[in-house]
N, C-alpha and C positions, 0 to 999 in steps of 0.2 A: 747287459743286465746280469747280475750274479744269480746263482741258483738260490742263494739265501733270500734275495729280494723277491724271487718268484714264489718260494715256498712259504714265506711269512704270511701273505694273504690267503694261501690255501689252508695253512694251519688255522688261521683266524676263522676262515669260513667253516672248517670242520668243527671248531669249538662252538661256533654259533649254532650249527645244526645239532650237535650233541646236546648243547644246553637247551635248545628248543624242544627236542624230543623228551629230555628229562623233565622239563617244565610241564609239557603236555601230560606225560604219564603221572606226574605227581598231582596235578590239578584234578585229573579224572579219578585218580585213586582216592583223593580226599573227598571228592564228590560222592564216590561209591560208598565210602565208609559212612559219611553223613546220611546218605540215603538208606543204607541198610540198618543203621542205628535207629532211624526214625520210623521204619516200617513196624507195624504192629506185630506182636509176638504171635507166631503161628498157633501156639497152644493156649492163647488167651481165652478164646471162645470155649475150648474144652475145659479149661479151669473153671469158668463161670458155670458151665453145665454141671460139672462135678460138684461144685459148691451147692448148686441148686438141688442135686440129688441128696446131699448130706443134710441140707436144711429142710427137706420136704419129706420128713418121715410120715406126715399125716396124709400124704397122697397115696391112697391104696387102691383106688378104683382102676379098672382096666384102661379107661380113656386117659386118665392122668398119667399112668405109667407109660402108655403108648406115646403121649406127648413128650415125656422125658426122653424116651428112646429116639424120637425124631430129632429132638434138640441135640442129643449126643451125636447122631449121624450127621447133622448139619455142622456141628463143630469139627468133626473129622474131615468133612468135605472142605470146609473153610481152611483148615490147616493144609490140606493137599494143594488147594488152589493158590494159597499164599506162597507155599514152597515153590510151585511152578513159576509164579511171578518173580520170585527171587532169581531163579535160573535165567528167565527171559531178560531181566534187568541186567544181570551179569554179562550175558551174551551181547546185549546192546552196548554196554559200556566198553567191552573189548572191541567190538566193531567200530565204535566211535573213536576209540584210541588209535586203531589201525588207520582209519580214514584221516584223522588229523595228522598223524605222523607222515602218512603218504603225501598229504597236501603240503606239509612243510618241506618235505624232501623235493617235491615237484617245484615248489615255489623257489627254493634255493637253486635248483638246477636251471630253471628258466632265467633267474637273475644272473647266474654264472655264464650261461650261454649268451645272454644279451651283452654282458661285459666283454666276452671274447669277441663277439661280432663287432662291438664298438671299437675294440682295440685293432681288429683287422681293418676296419674302415679308416681308422686314423693312420695306420702304418702301411696299408696296402697289402697285396698278396706277396708272400715270401717266395719268389720264383728263383729256383736254383738253376734252372735250364729252360731255355725257350728255343726250340728248333723248328724252323719253318722249312717244310719240304714242298718244293714246287712240283716235283714229279708226282707225289701222292696227293697233292692238294690238301695238306693237313698241317696242323701245328701241334707240336708236342710240348706241353707245359708241365714240368715236374712229372714226366712219364705218363701224363694224361693226354690222350689223343683227341683232337677236335677236327673233324672233317669240315672243310670250308669250300665255299663256292669260289670260282675263279675271281670274281669281283672282290669278295671278302679277303681272299689271299693277297690280291694286289694292294688293298688298303692296309693290311697288316704289314706287308713288306715295306711299304712306304713309311709307316710309323716306326718300324724297326730300324730302318736306315737313318731316319731322323733322330731316333734315340741314341744311336751310336755316335752321332755328331752333336749330341746335346741340344738338338733343335726342338722347338715346339711349333707344330704346324697348324695353321688355321684350316677351316674347311675349304676355302678357296685354293690354298696352297696344295692341299691333298688332291683336289680335283685337277689342278694344273699339272702336277707330277704324273698322275695316272693318264690323263687325256693328252698330255704333251702340249697343251696350250699355255698361254701366258696367264699368270695368276689374276691379272686385272680383268681378263676376259671370262673368268670363272665366278660362279656364284657360291657364296658361303653355304647356302642350303644344300647344294649338290654334295659338298664334302661332308656335311652333317648327315645327309642321307646315307652316304657310304659308311660312316662310323656306326650309324644305327643298324645297318645291315650286317656289319661285322659283329657287333654285339649280339644280334639275333642269331648269327651263325655259331657263335661260341656257346649259346644256349643258356648256361647257368648265369642268372642275372647278377649275382654277387661277384662271380669271377669276371664277367665281362665289364661290369661297371668299375671294378677296382683295377683291372688290368689296363683297360683303355680309359685313362682318366681325362676328364675335362677340366682345363684350367681357365677360370673366368677371364674373359676379355683377352685371352691369349691364343687358345686353341686346344689341341689334343696331343697327348703324349702317352707312350707306354710306361707304366709304372714298374719298370724292371731295371736291373743293373745292366750297364753296357756290356760287361764281360760275360753275361749268361746268354747273349743272343747269338744264334748261329743260323745261317741260311744255306740250304743245299738245293 
C-alpha cells in the first residue's frame, strides 16, 4: 500500500474534524449573537426611571421623592444583574463550545481506533520476529516477552513447527504430537483446551486471538510468516 493511499484517508479525516469544529464554533457563535441581541437593554429600566423623573415635576413631597430614589436604585441594581447575566451566559457558551469540540474529537478518535482495530483483525498481527526460547520458557514477539508455562510452550512449539510446514492442526493432532499418541486416540477438546491455556498465558486477548488463529472446520494455525519463526 502506497503512502499516498494511507495519507488520503488521514487527510480526509482531518478535514472532517476541522470542518466539524468550525461548524460547532459558528453555530454557537450565531446562537450567542442572537441571544445577546434579544436580551433587554441593561439601561432600559434606568431610562424609564429617568423619564419618570423628568415627567414628574409635580411630585414634591418627601414620600414621592423617596419613591423615585428607590426606583432609580432598582434600575441600577437591574442593570448590574443583567450585566452579570451576560458574563455568565458568555462563560456557559464558551464552556459548551469546548465540550462539543472535545466530544467531536473524542468521537473521531474512537472511530479511528475502531477502524484500526478492525484492520488489525482483518490482517492479523504484523509479526516481524517470533523467538521461542525453551531455556527461559518464554516467547519473544516483536521484542515483547511473554513468559509461558511448560504446557503452553509445548503447544506454541507444535504450532510453530506446523506453521513452518504450512500445516493447520486440529485439536486432536495437537494433543497427539504433545502426548505422543495417535491422533485417532486423542480428543479434539484436549487440544482446544491447550490452545485456550496458551492464549491465557499470552495474556493480551487481542494479541492471543490474532496470533493463534482458529480456522473453521480445519484447526489452529499461527498467523505469522514462516521466515520470522525461530526456536532456541
